[in-house]
N, C-alpha and C positions, 0 to 999 in steps of 0.2 A: 217475395214473400212466401212463407213457409205454409204448407197445406197438408193436414194430417189426415190420414187416411186409416180408419179402423178396420183391423182385420175380422174376418169371420171366426165364430167360436170353433168351428171345425179345424181351422189351421193351427189356433192355439193348442186345441186338444192333440193334435198330431204332434206338435213340437214338444210339448211337456211329456208325452208318451215316449217319444224317441228320446227324450233326456233322462229317462229312468223314472219319471213321477208315475204315481197311480191316482186315479180320481178317487176322491173320498167322499161319501155320501153325507149330505146335507142334513140337519135335524129336522125331523117332521114338525116338532113342536114350534121351532123358530119359523118354518116355513107357514105353518097355519095362523101364527100370531101375525106374520106380515100380511097374510091375505086378509085377515080381519081389519087391520088397520088401513090398508089400501082401500078396501070396500066401503068403510066407514068415512074416507076422505072424499072418494069419486068412484063411481060404478065402471067408469071407463077403463080404470087401471086392470091390468089382468096379471096373474102370476101363474106361470106354467112350469111344473118339475117334469123334465124329461132328461135322459142321459146323464144322471146324477148331477144335474145343473139346474139353476133355478133362472127362468127367463121372466124378465119384467117387462111388460108391454103396455102400450096404449092403443085401445081397440083392438085391431088385427095386427098391429106392427111392433115388433120386437124392439125394445130400446137398449137393453143391456142384459148381459148374462154374467150371474155369479156361479163359481163352482170353487171346490177345495181339493187341493192335491197334497200328497205327502211322498 
């Protein structure tokens, strides 16, 4: 049986940087719009902007990280 293990964002950041990519800032307007939609759906969702990435979480747990690279 196949088991998938998701890697931490720090490892992806290192890989992408070593490959010559540079992180690209995300749109503040889009981020604020996402926050409004999440809060209208459920107050337990959270969206944190740090290290030029967007962390989507539930309560105090990060679920997924989105970032842009060029």
